[in-house]
Phi, psi and omega in degrees: 000317181297324178296320181294320179289317176304314179297316181296318180295319180295321186290318180294325177296316180297313182297321177298315180299313175297312180292335179271356188291346184278003188302322184282352184243056193290347182248030178281336175251153182298150181236113177273173182297324180289330183270342181291116185202227183299336183299337178272346187291335182289334181282156179278115181247025185277343180276180179285326190245136172271100184294331182295320188242356172072032177217159177300141179313316185299345182239005186288104180286352178264338182263337183242107178301332173292313178300317178304315179299315177303313178296321176294321181296322174285352182084012179263073183215122171276108181291329180294320184248006174052058179201168176303136178302322181287358175232017177273100185280348176282314180285326189225080180300336180296332177295320176299316178298316179300314179294323179297326178294323179292318178299309182298323175297325185277319186253347177081008181221158176288147176283159175289155176304132174306144179290331183218000000 
C-alpha cells in the first residue's frame, strides 16, 4: 500500500514540476493588459532596453500593464498576439528592425533576438 501512495505522490510532483516549468518563459503565451502584472516584476527592468521583448523599457507594452492599457485605449493592439500592434514583430517584422536600429544607434551593436 505504501508503494502505491508513494508512486501517486511522485507522479503528482512530477506533473506539478512539468506544469510549473514555464515560469522563466513567461511570454510564450499572449499577455493582455489585464494579465500583465507581477509576473514581470521578477525580471530586471532597470536598463534602457527590454531584452525579453526587443524594445526600449519605457515603451514595452508587455512588461508594463499601464502602458498596455494605453496602447489598447489608442487602438494600438494586436488581438491575435495580445501585444501592441506597433510592437508585434510577428505581424510586422519591420517593427522589430525599427527598434533594433534604435538599439544599434545607442550601443553600436545589434541587440540580441527578443525572447518572445
